[in-house]
C-alpha positions, 0 to 999 in steps of 0.5 A: 482539502475538503473538511471530509478529505481531511479527516480520511486524511487524519482516519489514515495517516493512523492508520498507516502508522499502526500497519507499520507498527503491525508489521514491524511486529510480524516480521520481529515474530517470523524471527522470533517465534514463527509458530505463535503467528500460526493462528492468523493462517487462517484470516491471511486472504481475507484480510488482506482483501479489507486491507487492498480492495479499502486501497483501491477504493481509497483512490479512485475516493481522493481521485473521482470524488474529491479531486486529487489529481494521481500522477503516472508514479501514483497510477503505476503504483495503482498498476499493480494495486488493482489485480489484488483485490481480485486475484485474492477473492478468486485463491479465497474461494478457490483455497490457493494457496499458491498466491504468495507468488502473484502476489509478490510480483505485485507487490515488490516492485509496486514497493519500490515506484510508492518507496521512490516517491516518496523519496521526490516528496521528502525533499531527494534529487529525480533519478529516473524522470516524473512520467507525467504528461505534461500540464499533468499533476507532479510526483514529487508533489507533496499533497499532504504530510502526516507526523511528519513523513506521512505522504500518498506514496508511504500509505501505498509503500506501507499496504505492499509493505503488508501484504508482504509482511502479512504473509511473508510470515503466516508461511510455514 
């Protein structure tokens, strides 16, 4: 891995760790003191836009700039990730608060696919076949492994979980 790719990966791993802590905090506050989260409502869509746009662009940077070929499961995750920034931007400018069901409809399958791929990369056995074509990247191949558990699929799972947690925690 090149120096720039390695530095970016370290930064993303740290961001993933912070996002995971925020997810736990959002869930705990939603369960214990939901009124505390009301101040976040005006910022939810802009934050989600930034998170999903950054995640989308970073997948392209890793594959098209750094040369990491995405596997079949990675492509499936991208299918659920790529529409999100567009939908969030439309909802923001239209002042449409009904986007939550669409975000959940994209985040839940993306999260499940990412968790399954993380399971594979942590040594789990195939429950479903890898959708990769012959000669393509292997879904179980671990490209990065930060902090003893963070892989690319776990970064994606964290992004999907963050979308769900932030939206859910700020709803009335």
